[in-house]
Phi, psi and omega in degrees: 000124179257134182227133175221161176210161178206160172257132180250133185276059174198175184286159175299328178299317180293319178297316181297325178303320180292313180299320183285348176266091183303332180289344178274353186310313181290345178281339181235341179272115182294125180106330177286126186249339185202137175257121181269327183195149173235123180301143175300136179094355178309134009256047177292156179308130178087349179282158186228153167254130178260113189229168171245145178238139182096190183228150179306136009265005181250090178237143175248128177263128180204197184222161169234129186241142177284121179259334177203147180205138170228097185313138181072356184235316189199146170217138177239127187241144169262100184263117184255144173215062184287137018267005181291316180154197180214155180220153169265127179239125181242130175246128178240131179253126181234105177299130177258326178203172180303332182240030181209130183227129173271127178245127179249132180237126180236130180232136179220124176291133184241332184213157172093180183302331182295344180294343180281350178296127178299152180305322180297324178289316177301319181294338177271320186283316191278320182303317179299319178295318182289327174296320178296320178297317179293325176295319177293318177301316179300313180302315181293319181292317180293321179297323178295333182292328185284000000 
């Protein structure tokens, strides 16, 4: 399980606006390159983002589904990248002040060939990517504030 966190200099509402905009997913999730469709009602329980991962000519088309959600506080996603595998990704928003939000991101591989990666390897590979994702999320949320 890989865990990272950061403080974003805007409100939890602004951060949630980015998460709740499924079309912004490729703008902050490292590796997602194209959004093909966002289910109506995103980010309601069971809704999905249909995305591509990678870059032409090697792209994988798959989905990310909402497994749990508490608007403005938490979202848990089943992020698929088959045939490599799938992971549960949880984002938690903790208001620190009216204009400051701590965001915690936890990722755990759950299915597929990637589950054979030792925890030590996962702990090296995933945190830098997830820190980059949180930095992108922060940029988008702060920009919405302006």
